[in-house]
Structures are given as C-alpha cells and as structure tokens.
N, C-alpha and C positions, 0 to 999 in steps of 0.2 A: 338400774343400768345408769341412769343420769346422774344418781349420787355418786356411783362408782367413777365415772368420768371426771366428775367434779374433784372428787378426792385425790385422783391421780394427777390431775392438773395442779392441784394445791402442793402436793408432794414434789412434783417436778419443779415448780417455781421456788419452793423453799430450798431444794437441793442446789439449784443453780445459783441462788444468792449465797447460800453458805460456801459454795465453790469459789465464788468471787471473793468471798472473805478470806478463804484459805490461801487464794492465790495472790493477795493484796501484798505489796512490796512495802514494809515498813521503812525501808531506808529513804523513801521519797519524802518522808516528813509527815506530821499529822499522825492522828490516831486512826489507822484504817479500821481496827476492830471496832471502834465505836461508830464509824460511818456505815460499815456493813450492818452492825446491829441496828442501827437506825433505820436501814432499808428494810430489814425484816419486821421491825416493830411496826413501821408505817404500813408495810404490805398486810401484817395481820390485822391491824386497826382498820384498814380499808375493807378487807374481807368481812370483818365482823360488822361494820356498818352497812354493807351491801346485804348481809343475812338479816339485818334488822329493818330493811326497807328505807335505809337513809343514804340515798346515792349521792347527796351533796357532800356529806361527811366523808362518805367513801372516796369520792373524786379527790377531795383535799388530800386525804392521806395517801392515795395511791399516786397522785401527781408528785408528791414529796418524794415517795419511793423511786419513781421514774427519775426524777431529777438527780438522784443519788446513784442510780443503776440504769443510765440510759441505753446501754446495749443490750438489755434483757428484753427480747421480744415478747414473751409471755406476760411479763409485767407491763410492758406497753399495751398489750391487748386488754388486760384487766382494767388498767386505767382508762383505756378508750371506752370500754363498755360502761364503766361507771359514768364517765362524762356525757355519754349519749343518754343514759337513763336520768342523769340530772339536768339535761338540757344545756350543758356548759359548752362555751364556745371553743375551749381546748380540744374537744372532740374532733374538729377539722384537722387541727395541726397534728394530733397523734395519728388520724386516718392516713396521712401522707407516709407514715412509717409503715403501714400495713397493706401493701399492694396486693396481697393475695387474699385479703378478708372482704367478703361480699358486703358486710355492713359498712365497713370503712368506705368502700366505693360508693355506697349509697349516700353517705354523709357527704362525701366530695361532690357528688352529683347534685345534691340539694344546695351545697354552696354555689355551685355554677348557676343553678336555677335562680337563687336570691340575687345573683348579680346579673341575670338576664342572659347568661350564655347558654341558650338552649340547645345549641348545636353540641357543644362539650359535654352537656348532660346527657344528650342522646347517645353520643359516643360510648360514655361510661355505661349506660344502661345496656347497650348493644353487646358490650364485653362480658356482661353477666354470664355465668355458665347456666345452661339450659338443663337444670336438674332439680328434682324435688319440687318444693312449692314455687321456687324462683322461675320455673319454666312458665308458671301462669302469671306471676308478678311481673316479669320483665316485659311481655308484650304491652301490658297496660301502662308501664312507666314509659316505654318508648313512644306509644301512641300519644300520651299526654305531653311528652316533650316536643313531638311533631306538632301537635296543636299549639303549645306555647310558642313555636317557630312560625306559626301563621299557616301551617300546611294541613288543614281540617281533612281534606279529601285522602291525603296520604295517611293520616291518623286512622281514618275509618278503614281503609284498605288494610292497615296493619292488624286490625281487630276482627275483620271479616271472617277469616277462617275459624275463629273462636267462637263468634256469634252463630255460625252455622252448625257448631258442634252441639248437639243436644245435651252432652253431659255438662257442659259449662255455660250454656246459652244465657241464662239468667244473670249471671255475673258479668259477663262481657257485653251483653246487650244493654245493661244499664250504664255501664261506663261509656260505651259508644254513643248511647242516647245523649248523655250529658256533653260529650265532645261535639256531636252533631248540633246540639242545642246552643252551645256556646258559639260554634262557628256559623250560626245563622242558616241552618239547613232545617227549617221547621218540618217539612215532609219526612225526611230521613229520621229526625229525632222522634217524630210521632210513632213511625212505624217501629222503631227500636224500643221506645217506651212501652208500647203494647206488647211487644215480644217479651220484655223483661217482666212486665206485670203478669203475663201468662205463665211464665217460668217459675216465678218466685211465689210460690202458693201462700206461705206464711210471712209476709215482710216484716222486718224489724222496724224500729222507730226511724232509723235513718233512711231506709229504703222507702218506708211510707212518706217521709218528708219529701223525698226526691220525687216520687210519683204524684203526689197531691200537688206539689208546685207545678208540676208540667200540666196537670188536669186544670187547675185553677187559671193558669195563664192560656190555656186553650179553651176557655169559656165552657169548662165542665165543672162549675162549682159544686153540684150536687155530688158528683163522683169524688171530688177532692175531699168533700166532708165525710163521705162513707169511707174513704180510704184511711183517713186519720181516725175516725170513730172506731174502726174495726181494732185498732191498737188496744183500747182500754179492756177488751175482753181478754186479751193475752197477758197484758201487763196493767193491772188497775191502778197503779200509782201514776200512770200516765194521765189518768183523767184530770188531774189538777192542772195539767199544762195545755189541755185542749183549747181554751180561749186563746192563749198566746200563740199556739200552733196554727190555729184558723186566722188569726189577725196577721200572721206573717207568711200565709201560704203563697202570695203573689210574688215573694222574693225568689230569685233564682239561687238555688242551693249552691252552686259552684259558679261564681261569677268570674273566675280566671283560672288559667291552666295550672298555676301554682297550687290553688285549692284542689284541683283535680288530682295532682300528685299525692296530696295529702288524703284525698278520698280513697286512692288506691291503697295506700299505707293502712288506712283504717280498716277497709275491707278485709286485708289479709291479717290484720290484728285481730279481727273478729273470728275468721276462719281458725287461725291458730288458737285462740281462746276455746273455741268449741272442741278442739282436739286436746285440750289440757296442756298446750305448749306455752305456759303463761310467761316464761322469760322471754321467749321470742315475740309473743303478742305484745308485751310491754315495749320492746325495742321498736316494733312497727308503730305502735301509738305514739311513742316519744318522736319518731321521725315525722309523724303526721303533725304533732303540735309544734315541732320546730318550724314547720312551713306555715302553720295555721294556729296560732296560739289560742285563738278563741273557739276552737273546734269542740263545742260542748259534748257531742256524742262520743268523741274520742276520750275526753276527760271522765266521762260516766263509766266507760267500759274499763278504762285504766283504773279507776277508783274500785270498780267491782273486783278486779283481779287483786289489787293491794289489799283490799278488806278481806277477800277470801284466804289471803295468806297471813292475816293478822297483823299487817302493816297499817294500823288503824290511822296513825297520825300522818303518814304519807298519803293515804287515801283522802283523808280530810283536806290536806293541803292542796292537793291536785284539784279537788272540787271547789276549793275557796277561790280558784282563779277563774271560774266561769263568770262572765259578766252578768250583772243583774238584769240586764236587758234581753238576755237569750230567752226564746220562746220557752225553753225547758227548764229555766231557772227555778221554778217551784218544785220540780222534781229533784233538782240538786239540792235544794233547801230540806227537803225530806230525807234524802240520803245522808246529808250531813248531820241532821238530828239523830238518826240511827247510829251513825258512827260515834257521835258525842256520847250517846247512852253506852254503847260497847266500850269506850274508853273509860268508863266507870263515873261519868258525870250525868247521871239520870235526870237531876233537877235542872241542870243547864238545858238538857234536851227537852224537858217538859216545858220550860219557858219559851224556848224557840217554837215549839210546836202550838203553844197557846197564841203566841204572836201570829203565827201562820193562820190560825183558825180565824182571827180577826181579819187578816188580810184577804182571805179566800173564803168568804162565808157561805158560798155555794158548794164548797167541796167537803166531804166527810173525812177526807184522808187524814189531816192533822189530828183530829179527834180519834180516829181509828189507830193512829200510830202512838198516840198517848195511851189509849187503851191497851195496846200490845205491851208497852213498857210496863204498865201497872201489872198486867197479867203475868208477865215473865218474873215479876217481883213478887208474885203470889199475892198481890193486893187485889183480889178478885171483885170484892164489892165496888171498890173505887174504879175498876176496869169496866164493870158494867155500866156504871154512870158516864165514863167517857164514850164507851160505844153507844149509849143512848143519844148522846149529843150528836154524834156522827150520823146516826140513822135519822135523826130529826131533821137533818139538812138535805135528805134526798127526798125529792118531790116525786120522781117517778122511778121506783126501783127497776134496775135493769140486770142482766145476767152477771155484769162484772161486780155487782154489789153482794153477791152470794158470800164472799169472804167476810164482810162486816157482820153479816147475821150469824155466820159460822164461829167467828171470833166471839161474839157476844154470847153465843150458846155455850161455848167452852167455859167462859167466865161464869156464866149462871150455873152450870153443872157443878163447877168447882166451889161455888158459894152456896151450894144445896138448895138451888132453885129449879129443880128438875123440870117441872111442868112448863116453865118459861124457856128452859133450854131446849126442850124437845120442840116446842113451837118454833123456835129460831132455827134449829136444824132443818125442820120440814120447810120453813120458808125458804132457806138457803137452797134445798133441792127443788123447790118449785122455780126459783130463778135459774138454776143450772142443774137440770136433771142428771141423775147418775153421777154426780161429782164424787169421785172416790173417797176424798178425805171426810166429807160429810157423812157418807155412807158408812165408812169405817168408825167414825167417832160415835155416831148414833148407834150402829149395831153393837159395838163393844160395850157402850154404856148399858144398853138393855140386857146384854148377856151378863155384864158384872153384877147387875141387880137381879139376874135370874128371871127377867121378864121377857116374854114374847121371843122365845129362843129360837123358833123356827124362822120368824121374821128377821130376827137380828142375823141369823146365818145367811139368809138370802141377800141381805144388804151388804155383809162383808163378802160374800162370794163375788158379788158384782163389783165391789171395790177391788178385789184381788185379781179379777180378770182384767181389769183396767190397769192395774199396777202390780204385775206378777212379781216383780223384784223388789218391792217396798217391804222391808222387814217388819215395820209397824203393823202394817195391813195383814201380812201373813201371820203376825203374832195373834192379831184380833180373831182371825179365822181359826187358829188353834185353840184360843181361849173359848170361843163359842162352841166348838166341838167337845172340849173338856167339860163345859158346863151341861151339855146335852147328854154327857156320859160316854161318848165315843173315844175312849182313852187312848187306844193305840193309834187311831188316826190323829188325835190330837198331840200325841208324842211325835209322830212323823212330821206334822205340820210345824210344831213349835222348834224341833231340831233345825229345820230348814231356815226358820225365822231367826235363830240364833247365828246360823251360818252368814245370813244376810246382815245382820246387825249384832255382831258378837260383844259389842261394849255397851249394850242396853241393859240396865238393871232389870226393868220390869220383864223383859222377854226372858231372861235367864231365870227370874223369879218364877214365871208361869211354867217354864220347862221343868223346874225343880218340883212343882206342885203336881205335874203330869207324871213325871217319874215315880213320885211317891204313890200316886194312885195305881201305877202299873206295877207296883211291888218292887221298884228299883230304889231302895231307900238310901243306899250308899251315893248313888248318882244324884238323888234328890238333895242330899246334905251338901254335896259338892256345888251344885247350882245355886243353893241358897247362899253358901259362903261367897261364891263369886259375885252374886247379885249385891251382896252387902259392900263389896268393894268397888262398885260402879256407880257411887253417887246416887243412891235410891232416895225418894222423897222421904221426909221425916216419918210420915205415917207407914210407909212400906218398910223402912228400917226397923220400926218397933215390930212389925210382923215378922220379919225375917229373923230378928233376935229371938223371939219367941219360938218360932220354928226350930231353930238351931238348939235352943235350950231344952226343948221337950222332945225334940225329935219326931214331931208330929206337926201336919200343916194346920190343923184347927180350921178356922173360918178360911175360905179360899178367895176371899175378896181382896183385891189390891188394886191400887190406882194404875192409870196409864197415862 
C-alpha cells in the first residue's frame, strides 16, 4: 500500500510538471520546453538519489527543480523532505511554504527553539493535530517547550495525565523525570525515575543511560552499574562500551531543554522503527540530530535503518560523525567495520578490527567480528583462530559470551572439527541455557549425522517452542523427523518451514527429499529445481544436480 501511494504521488507530480510544460507560452522568449524538461530531469534525478539513500544529492536536484517550478506544492514537499533528511538549512525556508504539513511545522518550531523563542515554538506545538502518533508526541514537545521557557511545574502538569495512564506511563514518566531533574525538583524526579524504571522492563541503551545517570547522581553507584551491565546480555556488542559508559555515568544525559526536544524526537523515532515505519523514523531522527548533532544514540539508530535498507554508504557516513570521545564510540567503530565489510572491503574492515583489538585488549568483540567476517567468507579455519583470540580475552565467561562460543562452534563444525564444535555448543548452553539458536544448530548437526536422533529432536523441539515462527528452526525439526522416519510429519513440518522461509535453498532441498520419501516424486523434482535456483552452497548444488539427473535422492545429507 505504501508503494502504491508513492507511485501515485510520483505520477501526480510528473503529470503536473508536464502540464506546466504544455501550458508554457513560447512567445515570452526562451526555450520553455527545455526549462520544463530540466524540471522533470532534476525531479527524476532527485527521486533516484533518495531511493539510493543519498539525500544530499537528492536535495541538490530537487532544489533545482523547485527553482524552475516554484508553484508546484508537491515538488516543494519532495524537496523539503529531502532537505530534512540531508540536514540542510533550506528545509526551514521550504517549510514556510507548507503550512499544513506537520513535519514542516516541527522544522519551524525547531528554528524557533534554536533562536530561543520558546513561546513561539510552544504555540506551533500546540497547533499540531491530535491524531495518530502525534497525539503522544505533541504533549512531550509542549512540555519541553514549557521547560525551555522556565516553567518546570507547568511542564510537569502537562505530562501528568499521561504519567498516570498505565498504557504509556513508562515513556512519559521518563520524559517528565528528565524535566523535573533539569528543573531542580530532585524528589519529584526521583519518584518519576522510579516509576519509569518499574514500567520499562527491558530498557534500551538510551533508557539505561538515563536511568543509570540518575542512580549514580543519587549515590546509587551499584544500581547504576547493574542497570548498565544488564544491557550486555541483550546486546553483547555494548560490552566494549561499558568502561566508557561507567566513566561518564555522572553526566546529566539531558543538560538543556533543547536536548530534551531531541530526546522526544529520538523516542518516537525508535517507536516508529519498531513498527517498520522507517521513513518517518528517519525524519524524527534527523530532527533530533538537527537540534543535537552529537546525539550518538540517534546516529546508531539511523545507521541501523539505513543499513537495513542497503544504504550502506549513508549509514557509514552518519556513524562517521559520532565524536570519538562519546562513551559508545567503540560500538560505533564496530558497526562501521561491519558496514565496511558489507560494502565489499573486507580487508579494510579486518584492519580496523585488528586496530580495535589492540586498543581494547580486554574486549573479545573485535576478534569475534573478525571471526564472523572470515566465517561468512567460508574461511572456517582462519575464523576459528580469530575466535580463539577473542575467547582468550575473556577472564570470567558470562551469559553474554554464549554467542562467541556458538560462533566458534559453527566454524569448527564447518572445518570438520566436530568434537570441538560440540564442546563449544555445550559450553554456550551452559552460559545461556535453552538458547534456541544453539539448540537448533546442535540438534540439526546431530540429526544430519544420524546421531542421537531422539536427543536431537528434543533439542530442536525446545528451540521451536521458543521461536515458533523461525523458518530455519522449523526446518531443523522437520529434518529430524525425516531422519527418524516420520515421513508425513516431516512433510507437514517442512511445508510450514518453506512457508516461513520460501527463498531458502536448504529448506526447499529438504522438502524435496521428504516429498520423494513420501512417494511424491514430481513434487520432489520441483523442490530440488527450486532449491538449485536459490543460491545453494557448492556442496549442496552438486547434490541437487545429482538428484535431478538421476531422479533419486541418493544420500540425504545436506548442509544447513
């Protein structure tokens, strides 16, 4: 539906530009056809640049088009959005021509904020329509504008109904706590921080930073350390930033109301990201960065969105502007190395990670990421050596380290070191019991070798119960059933796995084998042909070709 709306807008703008071309009066002199053609060319170039994740080039091209056709409101809107995404100052000028656009009004309010005109900004925020997500964003922006104008108690009163609403208490209590904190209301802030902490069961990096800062500044150093330490279990790559986060824990995360507005934008950017509304999420993050360019958490999230949409250079660039002094700078360096590898420069990525391994000798993460790059390049023996270095840096293995043992186990299994792999998988399960991905890999490997099939089935069933919609795990369960001789049950399970992951070569391959065993030979041939078109591993490609040539599955071992 979103693509359909985008296509309709594209056609509308193109038609209006062509209409302007047809209506041009050549008697006024000049080459009107060339001018109109230039408008369309610049518009199309701008649209292409936006689709490629290059808002700077898009803004340049669309601004040229607007200069040639200034009366076209849709074209003005396109140029405005490109300028917002590029962080260009022209966004404010274009916003004045879009009185009914909410984002334009936010840009103008932010211009008021940067000029210290808090009451003007508050008026603009009050005028926002109370619908959709803006009904939650609007009171936050109003309250922060009131705080910026020196009216802390008024700001807290604005948020009180939302703090008392159990459905949104955590979000609003945290923002209200920061307002009270900034307004020197320590007792009120403490109560609100505690309410936010109770409501937000799984805090993100940013929430943890905010709560830990309050705890540390309230003489609760142990609690602050626990709050930050809990992050590592959910996001292991944050472990490398722990020394920096702890060293900066006494700093107030929002030292001025302008940063509070940026915080509100960031919060809603994260909410929109969780709902896959990436375009709107990026706009919220760009607004946050316009007010607070050094907002590292916003840059991390924006880079995550851009990377997920394969705009790798744009993701790299937005991370490249994180100050080296920021507490999460080492996490940013790891993400940049991953992007460098994805951009086809693995040697550069490896050099960056080797340098990081020297700079952060107590962290296994740079070596772990080196191992991941080597493993993805099928250089399994070298990957094992990299993981060995990472594991050697761990003095007291914790639950967050299960991934490293799991990754090394995969590399060992692929380099035909099964006993070592099995030991690493079991060690990973000791650190993180019932971890579904470890159970799945270990159970599948045992089944693929025809070993301990009942134990393998129990492992994979446990993994499937924890991840019922994971196609790879469902495939493993089907494959174990197949190896046990439960053919119809295997067919049913593998058909569901294909529904979950229709583009996976191994899953289609397994379903073909199960169909053949069930006597459905034509369907088996179809699945094998399909699997061959889905980028199988070299070994599996040979097996698929043999099955198609002979019409018989032969050995039923295949890699996953």
